[in-house]
DOMI-492188 format. One record per atom (N, C-alpha, C, CB): residue number from 1; atom name; x, y, z negated. Coordinates in Angstrom, 2 decimals. Atoms other than C-alpha are relative to their C-alpha. Glycine has a CB too. Layout:
% residues N
ATOM    i  at        x        y        z
ATOM  NUM  CA        X        Y        Z
...
//
This chain:
% residues 91
ATOM    i  at        x        y        z
ATOM    1   N    -0.71    -0.05    -1.01
ATOM    1  CA   -16.86   -21.68     1.81
ATOM    1   C     0.67     1.48     0.11
ATOM    1  CB    -0.83    -0.42     1.12
ATOM    2   N    -0.71    -1.37     0.00
ATOM    2  CA   -14.19   -18.78     1.93
ATOM    2   C    -0.33     0.82     1.25
ATOM    2  CB     1.59    -0.18    -0.08
ATOM    3   N     0.48    -0.59    -1.68
ATOM    3  CA   -15.02   -16.20     4.85
ATOM    3   C     1.99     0.15     0.78
ATOM    3  CB    -1.23     2.41    -0.19
ATOM    4   N    -1.55    -0.27    -0.35
ATOM    4  CA   -11.71   -15.87     6.82
ATOM    4   C     0.41     1.55     0.04
ATOM    4  CB     0.36    -0.64     1.52
ATOM    5   N    -0.66    -1.39     0.13
ATOM    5  CA    -9.52   -12.79     6.72
ATOM    5   C    -0.06     0.58     1.57
ATOM    5  CB     1.72    -0.12    -0.66
ATOM    6   N    -0.15    -0.60    -1.09
ATOM    6  CA    -9.66   -10.51     9.60
ATOM    6   C     1.31     0.67     0.23
ATOM    6  CB    -0.98     0.79     0.10
ATOM    7   N    -1.42    -1.06    -0.58
ATOM    7  CA    -6.67    -8.87    11.62
ATOM    7   C     0.04     1.23     0.11
ATOM    7  CB     0.44    -0.13     1.26
ATOM    8   N    -0.17    -1.50     0.29
ATOM    8  CA    -5.81    -5.43    10.51
ATOM    8   C     1.16     0.31     0.83
ATOM    8  CB     0.25     0.40    -1.58
ATOM    9   N    -1.27    -0.42    -1.24
ATOM    9  CA    -3.87    -3.44    12.96
ATOM    9   C     1.22     0.71    -1.35
ATOM    9  CB    -0.79     1.73     1.67
ATOM   10   N    -1.28    -0.78     1.05
ATOM   10  CA    -0.48    -2.18    10.80
ATOM   10   C     0.78     0.36     1.14
ATOM   10  CB     1.04    -1.09    -1.30
ATOM   11   N    -1.37    -0.50    -0.66
ATOM   11  CA     1.65     0.22    12.62
ATOM   11   C     1.21     0.60    -0.82
ATOM   11  CB    -0.35     1.09     0.95
ATOM   12   N    -1.49    -0.26     0.90
ATOM   12  CA     4.07     0.87     9.71
ATOM   12   C     0.79    -1.06    -0.37
ATOM   12  CB    -0.20     0.63    -1.34
ATOM   13   N    -1.16     1.04    -0.16
ATOM   13  CA     7.35    -1.09     9.74
ATOM   13   C     0.76     0.92    -1.11
ATOM   13  CB     0.84    -0.28     1.77
ATOM   14   N    -0.76    -0.90     0.81
ATOM   14  CA     9.07     0.44     6.65
ATOM   14   C     1.65    -0.55     0.13
ATOM   14  CB    -0.64    -0.01    -1.63
ATOM   15   N    -1.35     0.48     0.12
ATOM   15  CA    12.73     0.50     6.78
ATOM   15   C     0.71    -0.32    -1.41
ATOM   15  CB     0.74     0.96     0.64
ATOM   16   N    -0.31     0.53     1.57
ATOM   16  CA    13.09     0.54     2.97
ATOM   16   C    -0.98    -0.68    -0.81
ATOM   16  CB     0.34     1.10    -0.88
ATOM   17   N     1.02     0.56     0.49
ATOM   17  CA    11.31    -1.91     1.21
ATOM   17   C    -0.21    -0.27    -1.48
ATOM   17  CB    -0.07    -1.00     0.61
ATOM   18   N    -0.13     0.00     1.41
ATOM   18  CA    12.39    -1.28    -2.54
ATOM   18   C     0.05     1.19    -0.52
ATOM   18  CB     1.02    -0.64    -0.43
ATOM   19   N     0.01    -1.48     0.97
ATOM   19  CA    11.88     1.97    -4.70
ATOM   19   C     0.14    -0.50    -1.35
ATOM   19  CB    -1.53     1.01     0.05
ATOM   20   N     0.24     0.20     1.37
ATOM   20  CA    12.86     2.23    -8.16
ATOM   20   C     0.66     1.09    -0.74
ATOM   20  CB     0.47    -1.33    -0.46
ATOM   21   N    -0.69    -1.03     0.24
ATOM   21  CA    13.83     4.53   -10.83
ATOM   21   C     1.61     0.30    -0.30
ATOM   21  CB    -0.61     0.30    -0.82
ATOM   22   N    -1.37    -0.03    -0.32
ATOM   22  CA    17.27     5.99   -10.58
ATOM   22   C     0.83    -0.56    -1.52
ATOM   22  CB     0.42     1.70     0.55
ATOM   23   N    -0.55     0.35     1.08
ATOM   23  CA    19.98     4.70   -13.18
ATOM   23   C    -0.55    -1.34    -0.68
ATOM   23  CB    -0.10     1.08    -0.77
ATOM   24   N    -0.15     1.25     0.33
ATOM   24  CA    18.20     1.36   -14.02
ATOM   24   C     0.28    -0.94     0.91
ATOM   24  CB    -0.89    -0.33    -0.56
ATOM   25   N    -0.16     0.88    -0.95
ATOM   25  CA    19.05    -1.84   -12.51
ATOM   25   C    -1.19    -0.81     0.25
ATOM   25  CB     1.05    -0.76    -0.27
ATOM   26   N     1.39     0.51    -0.27
ATOM   26  CA    16.41    -3.84   -10.64
ATOM   26   C    -0.44    -1.04    -0.84
ATOM   26  CB    -0.14    -0.47     1.33
ATOM   27   N     0.09     1.05     1.01
ATOM   27  CA    17.09    -6.59   -12.76
ATOM   27   C    -0.82     0.05    -1.52
ATOM   27  CB     1.35    -0.23    -0.27
ATOM   28   N     0.24    -0.61     1.52
ATOM   28  CA    16.15    -4.70   -15.91
ATOM   28   C    -1.84     0.65     0.37
ATOM   28  CB     1.55     1.68    -0.50
ATOM   29   N     1.05    -0.91    -0.55
ATOM   29  CA    12.57    -3.43   -14.02
ATOM   29   C    -1.00    -0.97     0.21
ATOM   29  CB     0.36     0.85     1.32
ATOM   30   N     0.88     0.53    -0.75
ATOM   30  CA     9.42    -4.91   -13.62
ATOM   30   C    -0.21     0.51     1.51
ATOM   30  CB    -1.08     0.10    -0.72
ATOM   31   N     0.51    -0.20    -1.31
ATOM   31  CA     7.98    -4.90   -10.15
ATOM   31   C    -1.23     0.06     0.72
ATOM   31  CB     0.40    -0.64     0.47
ATOM   32   N     1.54    -0.12    -0.20
ATOM   32  CA     4.73    -4.12    -8.67
ATOM   32   C     0.13    -0.14     1.79
ATOM   32  CB    -0.80     1.76    -0.74
ATOM   33   N     0.21     0.29    -1.40
ATOM   33  CA     4.37    -5.46    -5.21
ATOM   33   C    -1.14     0.70     1.02
ATOM   33  CB    -0.25    -1.37    -0.03
ATOM   34   N     0.97    -0.71    -1.03
ATOM   34  CA     2.66    -3.50    -2.27
ATOM   34   C     0.11    -0.67     1.52
ATOM   34  CB     0.42     1.69     0.08
ATOM   35   N     0.33     0.81    -1.80
ATOM   35  CA     1.11    -5.27     1.13
ATOM   35   C     0.02     1.24     0.80
ATOM   35  CB    -1.88    -0.95     0.37
ATOM   36   N     0.17    -0.99    -1.20
ATOM   36  CA     1.57    -3.74     4.42
ATOM   36   C    -0.86     0.59    -0.12
ATOM   36  CB    -0.13    -0.37     1.18
ATOM   37   N     1.36    -1.37    -0.21
ATOM   37  CA    -2.06    -2.59     4.35
ATOM   37   C     0.12     0.68    -0.92
ATOM   37  CB    -1.66    -0.30    -0.03
ATOM   38   N     0.22    -1.18     0.66
ATOM   38  CA    -1.60    -0.81     1.40
ATOM   38   C     0.78     1.22     0.42
ATOM   38  CB     0.22    -0.24    -1.30
ATOM   39   N    -1.17    -1.05    -0.08
ATOM   39  CA     1.41     1.16     2.54
ATOM   39   C    -0.59     0.92     1.49
ATOM   39  CB     1.85    -0.95     0.22
ATOM   40   N     0.74    -0.36    -1.47
ATOM   40  CA    -0.80     1.71     6.31
ATOM   40   C    -1.03     0.96    -0.42
ATOM   40  CB    -0.78    -1.38     0.87
ATOM   41   N     1.02    -0.91     0.75
ATOM   41  CA    -3.62     3.16     4.13
ATOM   41   C     0.47     0.95    -0.46
ATOM   41  CB    -0.67    -0.48    -0.99
ATOM   42   N    -0.71    -1.14     0.29
ATOM   42  CA    -1.44     5.43     2.41
ATOM   42   C     0.61     0.97     1.02
ATOM   42  CB     0.91    -0.39    -0.72
ATOM   43   N    -0.25    -1.13    -1.24
ATOM   43  CA    -0.10     6.52     5.44
ATOM   43   C    -1.11     0.49     0.92
ATOM   43  CB     1.00    -0.57     1.02
ATOM   44   N     1.25    -0.45    -0.54
ATOM   44  CA    -3.42     6.97     7.30
ATOM   44   C    -0.48     1.03    -0.72
ATOM   44  CB    -0.96    -0.98     0.08
ATOM   45   N     0.99    -1.01     0.72
ATOM   45  CA    -5.02     8.87     4.42
ATOM   45   C     0.69     1.30    -0.30
ATOM   45  CB    -0.58    -0.60    -1.40
ATOM   46   N    -0.86    -0.78     0.84
ATOM   46  CA    -2.26    10.62     2.70
ATOM   46   C     0.80     0.81     1.01
ATOM   46  CB     0.92    -0.90    -0.99
ATOM   47   N    -1.06    -0.48    -0.51
ATOM   47  CA     0.49    11.37     5.20
ATOM   47   C    -0.95     0.63     1.76
ATOM   47  CB     1.40    -1.44     0.00
ATOM   48   N     0.85    -0.80    -1.50
ATOM   48  CA    -1.82    11.78     8.89
ATOM   48   C    -1.05     0.84    -0.76
ATOM   48  CB    -1.01    -1.29     1.34
ATOM   49   N     1.29    -0.78    -0.21
ATOM   49  CA    -4.47    13.33     7.04
ATOM   49   C    -1.28    -0.32     0.47
ATOM   49  CB     0.22     0.81     0.69
ATOM   50   N     1.90     0.73    -0.70
ATOM   50  CA    -7.70    10.91     8.45
ATOM   50   C    -0.59     0.23    -1.18
ATOM   50  CB    -0.35    -2.10     0.51
ATOM   51   N     1.05     0.33     0.87
ATOM   51  CA   -10.99    10.68     6.82
ATOM   51   C     0.22    -1.62     0.14
ATOM   51  CB    -1.56     0.65     0.46
ATOM   52   N     0.17     1.30    -0.01
ATOM   52  CA   -11.49     7.44     5.64
ATOM   52   C    -0.95    -1.14     0.80
ATOM   52  CB    -0.19    -0.03    -1.03
ATOM   53   N     0.57     0.82    -1.03
ATOM   53  CA   -13.78     6.38     8.34
ATOM   53   C     1.17    -0.06     1.55
ATOM   53  CB    -1.65     0.79     0.33
ATOM   54   N    -0.56     0.16    -0.93
ATOM   54  CA   -11.32     7.20    11.14
ATOM   54   C     1.19    -0.54    -0.40
ATOM   54  CB     0.01     0.98     0.67
ATOM   55   N    -1.02     0.90     0.35
ATOM   55  CA    -8.51     5.52     9.18
ATOM   55   C    -0.38    -1.51    -0.25
ATOM   55  CB     0.60     0.52    -1.17
ATOM   56   N     0.49     1.37    -0.12
ATOM   56  CA   -10.65     2.49     8.99
ATOM   56   C    -0.16    -0.59     1.16
ATOM   56  CB    -1.08    -0.15    -0.52
ATOM   57   N    -0.23     0.09    -1.36
ATOM   57  CA   -11.24     2.45    12.71
ATOM   57   C     1.43    -0.59     0.24
ATOM   57  CB    -0.19     1.37     0.64
ATOM   58   N    -1.50     0.14    -0.45
ATOM   58  CA    -7.35     2.57    13.27
ATOM   58   C     0.26    -1.11    -0.86
ATOM   58  CB     1.08     1.35    -0.23
ATOM   59   N    -0.45     1.12     0.74
ATOM   59  CA    -6.78    -0.28    10.66
ATOM   59   C    -1.06    -1.16     0.14
ATOM   59  CB     0.24     0.42    -1.49
ATOM   60   N     0.75     1.12    -0.47
ATOM   60  CA    -9.64    -2.45    12.54
ATOM   60   C    -0.81    -0.35    -1.28
ATOM   60  CB     0.93    -1.21     0.58
ATOM   61   N     0.66     0.33     1.22
ATOM   61  CA   -11.69    -2.45     9.08
ATOM   61   C    -0.97     0.56    -0.01
ATOM   61  CB     0.55     0.18    -1.08
ATOM   62   N     1.01    -0.90     0.60
ATOM   62  CA   -14.74    -1.16     7.34
ATOM   62   C     0.71     0.91    -0.87
ATOM   62  CB    -1.08    -0.74    -0.79
ATOM   63   N    -0.12    -0.92     1.20
ATOM   63  CA   -14.81     1.98     5.39
ATOM   63   C    -0.03    -0.58    -1.06
ATOM   63  CB    -0.88     0.93    -0.14
ATOM   64   N    -0.08     0.15     1.47
ATOM   64  CA   -15.46     0.45     2.03
ATOM   64   C     1.10    -1.02    -0.04
ATOM   64  CB    -1.41    -0.48    -0.76
ATOM   65   N    -1.47     0.85     0.11
ATOM   65  CA   -12.59    -2.20     2.69
ATOM   65   C     1.25     0.83     0.16
ATOM   65  CB     0.14    -1.15     1.18
ATOM   66   N    -1.08    -0.72     0.08
ATOM   66  CA   -10.41     0.69     3.46
ATOM   66   C    -0.09     0.55    -1.34
ATOM   66  CB     0.13     0.96     1.07
ATOM   67   N    -0.15    -0.85     1.21
ATOM   67  CA   -11.24     2.61     0.28
ATOM   67   C     0.38    -0.73    -0.96
ATOM   67  CB    -1.11     0.70    -0.43
ATOM   68   N    -0.76     0.78     1.21
ATOM   68  CA   -10.50    -0.56    -1.86
ATOM   68   C     1.49    -0.32     0.45
ATOM   68  CB    -0.80    -1.51    -0.40
ATOM   69   N    -1.38     0.03    -0.31
ATOM   69  CA    -7.28    -1.11     0.10
ATOM   69   C     1.02     1.41    -0.46
ATOM   69  CB    -0.03    -0.22     1.57
ATOM   70   N    -0.77    -1.13     0.50
ATOM   70  CA    -6.30     2.57    -0.78
ATOM   70   C    -0.20     0.30    -1.22
ATOM   70  CB    -0.18     1.09     0.65
ATOM   71   N     0.05    -0.22     1.76
ATOM   71  CA    -7.82     2.47    -4.46
ATOM   71   C     0.97    -0.76    -0.36
ATOM   71  CB    -1.37    -0.48    -0.91
ATOM   72   N    -0.94     0.67     0.46
ATOM   72  CA    -5.49    -0.63    -5.05
ATOM   72   C     1.69     0.47     0.08
ATOM   72  CB    -0.29    -1.14     0.61
ATOM   73   N    -1.17    -0.76    -0.18
ATOM   73  CA    -2.45     1.43    -3.51
ATOM   73   C     0.36     0.97    -0.62
ATOM   73  CB     0.10     0.37     0.93
ATOM   74   N    -0.15    -1.09     0.74
ATOM   74  CA    -3.24     4.38    -5.58
ATOM   74   C     0.31    -0.51    -1.39
ATOM   74  CB    -1.18     0.88     0.09
ATOM   75   N     0.06     0.85     1.46
ATOM   75  CA    -3.33     2.13    -8.87
ATOM   75   C     1.37    -0.44     0.05
ATOM   75  CB    -1.17    -1.41    -0.16
ATOM   76   N    -1.39     0.55     0.01
ATOM   76  CA     0.00     0.40    -8.09
ATOM   76   C     1.14     1.27    -0.13
ATOM   76  CB     0.23    -0.89     1.46
ATOM   77   N    -1.08    -1.30     0.19
ATOM   77  CA     1.82     3.53    -7.31
ATOM   77   C    -0.16     0.96    -1.26
ATOM   77  CB    -0.14     1.02     1.30
ATOM   78   N     0.05    -0.45     1.78
ATOM   78  CA     0.46     5.25   -10.81
ATOM   78   C     0.76    -1.11    -0.94
ATOM   78  CB    -1.83     0.05    -0.66
ATOM   79   N    -0.69     0.56     1.26
ATOM   79  CA     1.51     2.29   -12.67
ATOM   79   C     1.56    -0.06     0.09
ATOM   79  CB    -0.52    -1.47    -0.27
ATOM   80   N    -1.59     0.10     0.04
ATOM   80  CA     5.17     2.01   -11.09
ATOM   80   C     0.51     1.41    -0.41
ATOM   80  CB     0.68    -0.46     1.53
ATOM   81   N    -0.25    -1.65     0.38
ATOM   81  CA     5.33     6.11   -11.44
ATOM   81   C     0.35     0.38    -1.60
ATOM   81  CB    -1.51     0.90     0.38
ATOM   82   N     0.20    -0.37     1.63
ATOM   82  CA     3.99     6.21   -15.06
ATOM   82   C     0.56    -0.82    -1.22
ATOM   82  CB    -1.45    -0.02    -0.29
ATOM   83   N    -0.63     1.16     0.94
ATOM   83  CA     5.65     2.86   -16.57
ATOM   83   C     1.18    -0.30     0.44
ATOM   83  CB    -0.74    -1.30    -0.08
ATOM   84   N    -1.00     0.04    -0.42
ATOM   84  CA     8.60     3.29   -14.67
ATOM   84   C     0.70    -1.45     0.55
ATOM   84  CB     0.53     0.61    -0.90
ATOM   85   N    -0.29     1.23    -0.55
ATOM   85  CA     8.53     0.07   -12.58
ATOM   85   C     0.55     0.26     1.17
ATOM   85  CB    -1.05    -0.86     0.11
ATOM   86   N    -0.94     0.10    -1.47
ATOM   86  CA    10.24    -0.81    -9.12
ATOM   86   C    -1.26    -0.19     0.71
ATOM   86  CB     1.35    -1.41     0.28
ATOM   87   N     1.05     0.53    -0.79
ATOM   87  CA     7.85    -1.00    -6.25
ATOM   87   C     0.95    -0.83     1.17
ATOM   87  CB    -1.09     1.30     0.62
ATOM   88   N    -0.47     0.73    -1.04
ATOM   88  CA     8.34    -3.69    -3.54
ATOM   88   C    -0.71    -0.12     1.16
ATOM   88  CB     0.23    -1.09    -0.37
ATOM   89   N     0.97    -0.03    -0.51
ATOM   89  CA     6.89    -3.55    -0.19
ATOM   89   C    -0.31    -1.22     0.65
ATOM   89  CB     0.00     0.95     0.62
ATOM   90   N     0.11     1.24    -0.65
ATOM   90  CA     5.90    -7.02     1.11
ATOM   90   C    -0.38    -0.02     1.45
ATOM   90  CB    -0.89    -0.74    -0.69
ATOM   91   N     0.52     0.38    -1.73
ATOM   91  CA     6.21    -7.97     5.04
ATOM   91   C    -0.57    -1.21    -0.14
ATOM   91  CB     1.26    -0.17     1.31
//
């Protein structure tokens, strides 16, 4: 039986949902899809400068889950930057 997913608090509402390398049409690029949870984790940890425990509380999740979300976000951004892929934020 699958455990029900918790409702996480997300205060990030992106105005821009697509980012891509300059000079290359989107149709020619692979796309990395990021969730709002991943963007919120990045915002809280990297922009707000919160510790993981504080950020996890703000997102209403455990510290270990927050760490997994943050690691996933970092991996996706690194993949997009290093391999020249577009980033799409899913709402």
